[in-house]
C-alpha positions in Angstrom: 133.0 161.7 123.7 133.1 165.7 124.9 129.1 165.1 125.4 129.7 162.2 126.9 131.8 163.5 129.4 129.4 166.6 130.1 127.0 164.9 130.8 129.0 162.5 132.9 130.3 165.8 135.3 126.8 166.9 135.0 125.4 164.1 136.8 128.4 163.5 139.4 127.7 167.2 140.7 124.2 165.8 141.5 125.1 162.9 143.3 127.4 164.9 145.4 124.7 166.9 146.4 123.3 165.7 149.8 121.8 162.1 149.8 120.8 161.8 153.0 117.1 163.1 152.2 114.1 161.8 153.8 110.0 162.7 152.5 109.7 166.1 154.0 107.8 169.0 152.2 109.2 170.9 149.5 109.3 174.3 149.0 107.3 173.5 145.8 104.6 172.5 148.3 103.8 175.9 150.1 100.6 177.1 149.1 100.7 181.0 149.6 100.5 182.7 146.3 103.7 185.2 146.1 107.7 185.1 145.7 108.8 181.8 147.5 112.7 181.5 146.3 116.0 182.2 144.5 118.2 179.9 143.2 121.6 179.8 142.1 122.4 177.3 139.4 125.8 175.9 137.0 125.1 173.3 134.0 126.1 172.8 130.4 124.8 173.5 127.3 125.2 170.0 125.5 125.2 171.1 122.5 128.4 173.4 121.8 131.7 171.9 121.7 133.4 174.3 123.7 132.4 176.9 125.7 129.7 174.8 127.1 129.6 175.9 131.0 127.0 178.2 132.1 125.5 179.4 134.9 122.8 181.8 136.7 120.1 182.5 139.1 116.7 182.2 139.3 113.4 182.7 141.2 110.3 181.2 142.2 106.6 182.6 142.3 103.5 180.6 143.3 100.7 181.3 140.6 98.6 179.2 142.2 98.6 175.7 143.5 101.0 173.3 142.1 101.5 176.3 138.9 104.5 178.5 139.4 106.3 182.0 137.4 109.5 181.4 137.0 112.4 183.9 136.0 115.6 182.9 135.2 118.8 184.8 133.8 121.8 182.7 132.3 125.8 183.7 131.8 127.5 181.9 129.0 131.0 182.7 128.9 132.2 182.4 124.8 135.8 182.6 123.6 135.7 186.3 122.1 132.2 187.0 124.1 129.4 186.2 126.1 126.0 184.2 125.5 123.3 186.2 128.1 119.4 184.4 128.4 116.7 185.5 130.2 113.8 183.3 130.6 110.3 183.7 131.9 108.8 179.9 132.5 105.7 179.0 134.0 106.4 175.2 135.8 103.9 172.6 137.1 104.6 171.0 139.9 103.2 167.5 139.4 101.2 165.7 142.4 102.1 162.1 143.0 100.4 159.6 144.6 103.2 158.4 147.1 105.2 162.2 146.8 108.9 161.6 148.2 112.1 163.4 148.3 111.8 164.0 144.7 109.2 166.3 143.2 109.2 166.7 139.9 107.9 169.4 137.4 107.5 170.6 133.7 107.0 173.8 132.4 107.6 176.3 129.3 108.2 179.4 128.6 109.5 182.5 126.5 112.8 183.2 126.0 115.3 186.5 124.5 118.5 185.0 124.3 121.9 187.6 123.1 124.6 186.6 122.0 127.7 188.9 122.0 130.9 188.5 120.3 133.9 191.3 122.1 134.2 193.5 119.5 131.1 193.4 117.4 127.3 193.8 117.4 125.5 191.4 119.3 122.4 189.3 117.7 118.7 189.3 120.0 117.0 185.8 119.3 113.1 185.3 120.6 112.3 181.8 121.3 110.1 179.0 123.1 111.5 176.8 126.2 110.2 173.4 127.2 111.1 172.2 130.5 111.6 169.1 132.9 113.3 168.5 136.2 113.0 167.6 139.8 113.5 169.1 143.5 114.6 167.2 145.9 113.8 167.9 149.7 115.7 166.9 152.1 115.8 166.5 155.6 117.1 168.6 158.5 116.7 171.4 155.9 115.1 174.8 157.4 114.9 176.5 153.5 117.5 174.7 150.8 116.8 172.4 148.1 118.5 170.8 145.1 117.5 170.3 141.7 118.0 169.9 138.2 116.9 170.7 135.2 116.8 170.3 131.5 116.0 173.0 129.5 115.4 173.0 125.3 115.3 176.4 123.8 113.4 176.7 120.2 115.7 179.2 118.9 114.6 181.5 116.2 117.3 181.0 113.0 119.9 179.8 115.1 120.7 176.2 116.5 118.1 175.2 119.5 120.1 174.4 122.6 119.6 172.0 124.9 121.6 172.3 128.9 121.0 170.2 131.6 121.8 172.4 135.3 122.0 171.4 138.7 121.4 174.2 141.5 119.7 174.4 144.8 116.7 176.9 145.6 116.7 179.1 148.9 112.9 179.6 150.5 112.3 183.6 150.9 109.5 183.5 154.0 109.3 180.9 156.4 106.7 177.9 155.9 
């Protein structure tokens, strides 16, 4: 029941984003290499019954046409501690035959997760991320782009968390 409630909360957050969107170039359509955007995100780790809220920041760096590097930092408060996760992901933007407001992508990357209980020794684990999501191009927007991302992290000697986050990227250079 709690898992269903979390999925509904994340879905409502996505629906609450401005829906007056029309087809226009997305931040991902900028073909110049270099730093593209920075963003903020909030979401839920679906595999934990308590303390599921997470939030963080990410940036996107264009590497080649349709290929981006995305470093990400997430923080998850826990009862009696916290979890920090550092990700280094490579994303592939999908070229659609009929591009519209949705710009899907998928990716893979490495992760370092550190669980830090209050008053105790922390535990660090390396892992692998599998990522899929979409960005939403908004009409009349000059550098603001909402997104939704699902991420499954394969961690050594720990549970493998699945998370869903929503957020927004903000352009860091002129289009």
